C-alpha positions in Angstrom: 103.3 27.3 98.1 106.3 26.5 95.6 107.2 23.5 94.3 111.0 23.4 94.6 113.3 20.2 92.4 116.8 19.4 93.9 119.6 18.2 91.7 122.9 16.9 93.7 125.3 14.8 93.4 124.1 11.0 94.4 126.4 11.2 97.5 125.4 11.2 101.1 127.9 13.8 101.9 125.7 16.3 99.4 122.2 14.7 100.0 121.8 14.7 103.9 122.3 18.9 104.0 119.9 19.0 100.7 117.8 16.9 102.8 117.7 18.9 105.9 116.8 21.7 103.6 114.0 20.2 102.0 112.7 19.2 105.6 113.1 22.9 106.4 110.8 24.0 103.0 108.3 21.1 103.9 107.5 22.7 107.3 107.1 25.9 105.3 104.3 24.0 103.7 106.1 24.0 100.2 106.7 20.6 98.3 110.0 19.3 97.4 110.9 16.5 95.1 114.8 15.1 93.9 115.3 14.1 90.5 117.8 11.7 90.2 118.7 7.9 89.7 116.6 4.7 90.9 119.0 3.7 93.5 118.4 6.6 95.6 114.5 6.3 95.3 114.4 4.1 98.7 116.2 6.8 100.6 114.1 9.6 99.0 111.0 8.3 99.6 111.4 7.5 103.1 111.7 10.7 103.9 109.0 12.1 102.9 110.0 13.8 99.3 109.0 13.3 95.7 110.9 11.7 93.8 111.3 11.3 89.6 113.9 8.8 88.4 115.9 9.4 85.7 119.3 8.3 83.9 117.5 4.8 83.7 119.1 3.8 80.0 123.1 4.5 81.6 122.1 4.3 85.6 120.5 1.2 85.7 119.3 -0.1 89.4 122.2 -1.2 91.7 125.0 0.7 90.0 125.2 3.1 91.8 126.6 0.9 95.1 129.1 -0.7 92.9 130.4 2.2 91.8 130.8 3.9 95.3 131.9 0.8 96.1 134.9 1.0 93.8 135.3 4.7 95.0 136.3 3.8 98.2 139.1 1.9 97.2 140.9 4.8 95.4 142.6 7.9 96.0 144.4 11.0 95.7 144.3 11.6 91.6 143.0 8.3 90.4 139.8 9.2 92.8 139.4 12.5 91.5 139.6 10.9 87.4 137.2 8.6 88.5 135.0 10.9 90.0 135.2 13.1 86.9 134.3 9.9 84.4 131.3 10.1 86.9 130.3 13.5 87.0 130.2 13.2 83.1 127.5 10.2 83.1 125.3 11.9 85.4 125.6 15.4 83.6 124.5 13.8 80.7 121.6 12.1 82.5 120.4 15.3 83.6 120.5 17.3 80.5 118.7 14.4 78.7 116.1 13.2 80.7 115.3 15.9 83.7 114.1 18.9 81.4 111.1 16.7 80.8 110.9 15.3 84.1 111.2 18.8 86.1 108.3 20.0 83.2 106.2 17.2 84.0 106.0 17.5 88.0 105.3 21.2 87.8 108.6 22.3 89.5 108.5 26.3 90.2 112.3 26.6 91.0 115.7 24.5 91.0 118.0 24.0 94.3 121.1 22.8 92.4 124.4 21.5 93.9 127.1 23.7 93.3 129.2 20.8 91.7 126.1 20.4 89.3 127.1 22.7 86.1 124.1 21.0 84.4 121.2 22.1 86.9 121.7 26.1 86.0 121.7 25.0 82.1 118.0 23.6 82.4 116.8 26.1 84.8 117.4 28.3 82.1 116.3 25.7 79.5 112.9 25.6 81.4 112.7 29.8 82.1 112.4 29.0 86.1 114.6 30.4 88.6 117.5 28.2 90.7 119.7 28.7 93.6 122.7 27.7 94.1 123.6 25.5 97.0 127.4 25.2 97.8 127.3 21.6 99.7 130.9 21.4 99.6 134.0 23.7 99.4 132.8 27.0 98.0 134.2 26.6 94.5 134.0 30.2 93.5 136.9 31.3 91.8 139.3 34.3 93.1 143.0 34.7 92.5 144.1 35.3 96.0 142.1 31.9 97.0 143.4 28.6 96.1 141.5 25.8 94.1 138.8 23.8 96.0 140.8 20.7 95.4 144.4 21.8 96.5 145.8 21.7 99.6 147.7 25.0 99.6 147.6 27.3 102.1 146.2 31.2 102.0 148.8 33.2 100.7 148.4 36.9 98.9 151.9 37.0 97.3 152.7 37.3 93.5 154.0 33.9 93.6 151.0 32.1 95.2 148.4 33.9 92.9 150.3 32.4 89.9 150.1 28.9 91.7 146.2 29.3 92.2 146.2 30.6 88.5 147.9 27.7 87.5 145.9 25.5 89.6 142.5 27.2 88.2 143.7 26.2 84.7 144.3 22.9 85.6 140.7 22.6 87.0 139.3 24.0 83.3 141.5 21.2 81.5 139.8 18.4 83.8 136.2 19.6 83.7 136.0 20.6 79.6 134.2 17.3 79.3 131.9 17.8 81.8 131.5 21.6 80.6 131.6 20.7 76.7 128.5 18.0 77.7 126.6 21.1 79.3 127.3 23.7 76.3 126.2 21.0 73.3 122.7 20.8 75.1 122.7 25.0 75.6 123.2 25.1 72.4 120.5 22.6 71.5 118.0 24.8 73.9 119.2 28.2 72.2 121.5 29.3 75.2 124.8 30.8 75.1 128.0 28.8 75.9 129.3 28.9 79.0 133.6 28.6 79.5 133.6 28.2 83.1 132.0 26.3 86.0 131.7 29.6 87.6 129.2 30.6 84.5 127.0 27.9 86.3 126.0 29.7 89.4 122.7 31.7 90.3 122.6 35.6 89.7 119.6 35.1 92.3 121.4 33.2 95.2 124.2 31.0 96.6 123.9 29.8 99.7 127.4 27.8 101.5 127.4 25.7 104.2 130.2 27.2 105.3 130.4 29.8 108.1 132.5 33.0 107.1 134.8 31.6 109.7 135.9 28.7 107.7 136.9 30.3 104.6 140.0 32.1 103.3 139.2 35.7 103.3 137.4 36.7 99.9 137.0 39.5 97.9 134.9 39.2 95.0 131.9 37.0 96.3 128.6 38.2 94.4 126.2 40.2 96.2 123.6 37.3 96.0 126.1 35.0 97.8 125.3 33.9 101.2 127.2 32.1 104.2 124.7 30.1 106.0 127.0 27.7 107.8 125.9 23.9 108.2 122.4 22.5 106.9 121.3 20.2 109.5 118.0 18.7 110.3 117.4 16.1 113.0 114.2 14.3 112.6 112.1 13.6 115.9 112.1 10.2 116.8 114.9 8.8 114.2 117.5 8.4 116.9 120.5 6.0 116.0 121.3 3.9 118.5 124.6 4.1 120.6 125.8 2.2 123.5 126.4 5.2 125.7 126.7 3.2 129.0 129.9 2.0 127.7 131.4 5.9 127.9 134.0 5.7 130.4 134.4 9.1 131.5 137.8 9.5 129.7 138.7 12.2 127.1 136.9 11.0 123.8 138.6 10.7 120.5 136.4 10.5 117.8 137.3 8.8 114.4 135.4 8.9 111.0 136.3 8.3 107.4 132.8 9.3 106.1 130.6 7.2 103.9 133.0 6.8 101.0 136.7 6.1 102.4 134.9 4.4 105.9 136.9 0.8 104.8 140.5 1.9 105.1 142.0 -0.6 107.8 145.4 0.7 108.0 144.0 3.9 108.6 141.9 3.0 111.7 144.5 0.7 112.8 147.1 3.1 113.3 144.5 5.9 115.2 143.7 2.3 117.8 147.7 2.3 117.8 148.0 6.1 118.0 145.8 6.3 121.1 146.5 3.2 123.0 149.2 4.8 125.3 147.0 7.7 125.6 144.0 7.6 128.7 141.3 8.4 126.4 138.7 6.4 124.9 138.2 6.1 120.8 134.6 5.7 119.1 135.0 4.4 115.4 132.0 5.0 113.2 132.7 3.4 110.1 129.7 3.4 108.5 129.3 -0.3 107.4 132.8 0.0 105.8 134.3 -2.7 107.8 134.1 -6.1 108.1 132.8 -8.2 111.1 136.3 -9.9 111.5 137.8 -6.3 111.8 135.3 -5.0 114.1 136.3 -8.2 116.6 139.5 -6.8 116.5 139.1 -3.5 116.8 136.9 -3.8 119.8 139.6 -4.6 121.9 140.9 -1.6 121.6 138.1 0.9 120.2 134.3 1.2 121.1 133.2 0.4 117.4 129.9 1.3 115.6 128.5 1.4 112.2 127.1 5.0 112.8 127.1 7.0 115.3 124.9 10.1 116.4 127.7 12.6 115.4 126.2 15.7 116.5 125.1 14.3 120.1 128.5 12.4 120.3 130.7 15.3 119.3 128.9 17.1 122.2 130.8 14.9 125.0 134.3 14.9 122.6 137.3 15.9 123.2 139.1 15.4 119.8 137.6 14.3 116.5 139.9 12.7 113.6 138.4 12.5 110.1 139.1 12.5 106.7 138.1 16.1 106.6 134.8 15.9 104.8 133.5 18.6 105.5 130.1 17.1 107.4 132.1 16.0 109.9 134.3 19.0 110.4 131.8 21.5 111.1 129.9 19.0 112.8 133.1 19.3 115.3 133.5 22.4 114.9 130.1 23.5 115.8 130.8 21.8 119.1 134.2 23.5 119.0 135.9 20.3 119.2 139.5 20.5 117.2 140.3 18.3 114.7 142.8 16.3 113.2 142.3 15.8 109.2 143.7 12.9 107.5 142.4 13.7 103.8 142.2 11.1 101.4 140.8 12.7 97.9 138.7 15.3 96.4 138.2 18.6 98.1 139.1 17.0 101.7 143.3 18.5 100.9 141.7 21.9 100.6 139.3 21.2 103.5 142.1 20.2 105.4 143.9 23.5 104.5 141.0 25.9 105.8 141.0 23.6 109.4 145.0 24.6 109.5 144.4 27.8 108.4 141.4 28.4 111.1 144.0 27.1 114.4 140.9 24.9 114.9 143.2 21.6 113.9 146.2 19.9 112.3 146.8 18.4 109.3 148.5 14.8 108.9 148.7 14.0 104.9 147.8 10.5 104.2 151.2 9.6 102.7 152.8 10.7 106.2 150.9 9.1 108.5 152.6 6.7 111.0 151.5 6.0 114.8 154.4 8.1 115.8 153.1 11.0 113.9 149.7 10.5 114.7 150.0 10.6 118.4 152.5 13.4 118.5 149.8 15.6 117.0 147.1 14.2 119.4 148.7 15.0 122.6 149.4 18.7 120.8 145.6 19.3 120.4 144.6 17.5 123.3 146.8 19.6 125.7 146.9 23.1 124.0 143.8 25.4 125.0 144.5 27.5 121.8 143.1 24.9 119.7 139.8 25.0 121.7 139.6 28.4 121.8 140.3 28.7 117.6 137.6 25.7 117.4 135.1 28.1 119.9 135.7 30.5 117.2 134.3 28.4 114.5 131.6 27.6 116.7 130.4 31.0 117.3 130.3 31.4 113.5 128.2 28.7 112.9 125.7 29.7 115.6 125.7 33.2 114.2 125.4 32.3 110.4 121.9 31.3 110.7 122.0 27.8 109.3 118.9 25.5 107.5 116.2 28.3 108.7 118.3 31.3 107.2 118.9 29.3 104.1 114.8 29.0 103.5 114.7 32.4 104.2 116.9 33.3 101.7 115.2 30.7 99.0 111.8 32.0 99.6 113.0 35.6 99.4 114.2 35.0 95.6 111.9 32.2 94.3 108.8 32.5 96.1 
């Protein structure tokens, strides 16, 4: 049996799919070890995985919650720049500390998040295979496909291609310091330099948790690329407590802003006000981002919980309102539930654009968010059957994509 190492960003939206993949590989009798900063140790160890700490000198215990708290208060370009600086520090820590830890642990192959260019360089340095896991939007660049951070729609006109080229050029400028760090270590390791993030992707297998129906038409993906759909795992006996008895039979609207933007009181308040005149029941999942005082206020108009059993709750929902995090959008569409996206930062505008392109939802930019605007979109999505039909199309694509089982098959095929 093989020993797999995992290199991931330190945020739930990436760690959760990796955990699902890790559990699938353990089911097949493989070993799985995460290599990351100490703040993640309790979470990783509680799931039964191996854990090796790296980056202690620049990521001391307690630094991650502080960083994520600050990040949750930012949006737009400011949040993106903050994230890039954090990735620079993490890339340095991976390149400096991970090779020795991976070699000492006896890892046979690496599973590397597509947003972590250090992972492929480390695998090349150690002479072990690696697989790229696309836990966020697929980042493989094509001139006909807008960059993964942009809200631009899919168009194939010459003007659109020029716009996309400019976007990719801007991304290269934004990420140049990260690529520079990786190349500094590649030179030390006797490896050729790389000039863009695409060169860091695996040539053995690239696995995306998007289903085919939730991406723009592509013509240039490598043969080793696989759409497998959401990577999910539901551990037996670990149920999230939820007051099911409080659901009253009205059409259910589920609202979540994920785990980083979950303290945006103004957004949640406008969602509540938009729902108030409609004959719906609103459930808000805030992931610990709201204060007791705000929870008490909101509980007069909505069912407010820190965490919800998202998949099970969505089976009963009629509509999702989300920040356009990929995991929430895919969970909603997997149950054929249309969604309203209120993107805040990172790749969320691009995810929202794809949601609109599928016809399975609608987009309301944060700067245009008002109670009347949101209420009008809600009324349209709740009453027009076409949104449910398009959501069902994506659900069918998810069901046939193969999920975590197919991902495990691909990984075994190329690494074992």
